[in-house]
Steps between C-alpha positions, in 0.01 A plus 500: 500500500399171354713302256273570198529880544878477548531283187303755293718786627819308420364417156424868435851600608646231277299628204630855560862373507436300182350807325798715604744238368307480172513879462879503567549219246288686241695824558832319475392319183372824349836667561688204352273493193567870437875441544485195272316701233764773510784247480339322205453834321862594561613152388302529176646844429853371546432195278396718202412236248366604159141444607311643791298335770183518291664282231590239759159503664304477175727239345486296823119501490491394134773237534367352825124538447459477123334721244285785627292797392659831596221564755567166670875559487453836672286343771746212551794741523311744727568780249286760328381402151649815340840410645472144376385609153799732465742235624348228279546727199870523587527123555331432164729752322804318645371156401455374858118475483261442212132574456256262334120483465312337787360175353195523731425864416654625176442859610753452780875457496716270708862555595767231497868505593714421196805275509707815544267603786546163668880534462498857639292392798732204560797738504323738745425204725858365481642841594258540792555148629877536477497818705263356759710183526804714578308680777361178647819292467621562858156416649439153643284288269222482759481884515484523120218247486312672781535839329354365176215330687414809705530740204266274305255493789517878541443553129206257500343677799557846354348390170201348677456816713474709181184306406337472842310765686603561862379205704256520786610147588661471847880501503519151648310361196743672261797375706369142477459536121860628468633213711304246292627659175858494630470136609373404155800667327 
């Protein structure tokens, strides 16, 4: 057997090992994401603030991203428009959000967080950050920083994957793109 044939066989075996490792990593991550989702749900139930998760999500989008139409707010929050409309009505009734005519299209309405909405969102964020700080306090600083970096990267990649059709691009090209993205971060 010549060296070129042996090299191709070894490369094929290496690719199979890499694919198996990737599948194990994906399965492990999938299990941890499910576990994380359940823990977050249980944590939110035990926190029982006056407002629900929808309040926090919608207020966060308005506070962080500025005024929006309800349709854009629903898309930004990854929620159904009927859910957002119902929740916005509640937020308006409680003085946390206000509606005003869209200056570019008077037929439309924009939503804006009020001062009370900004304050409520700030309180939600302070409560969340305080609880997370208590959980992360015993972790070494390097681990905390790495967790934030990797969670951000995972969120970015998941968001990008929502908007991209499955790729026919070879895996090694995608791996190179991920490494380049990570190096730029």
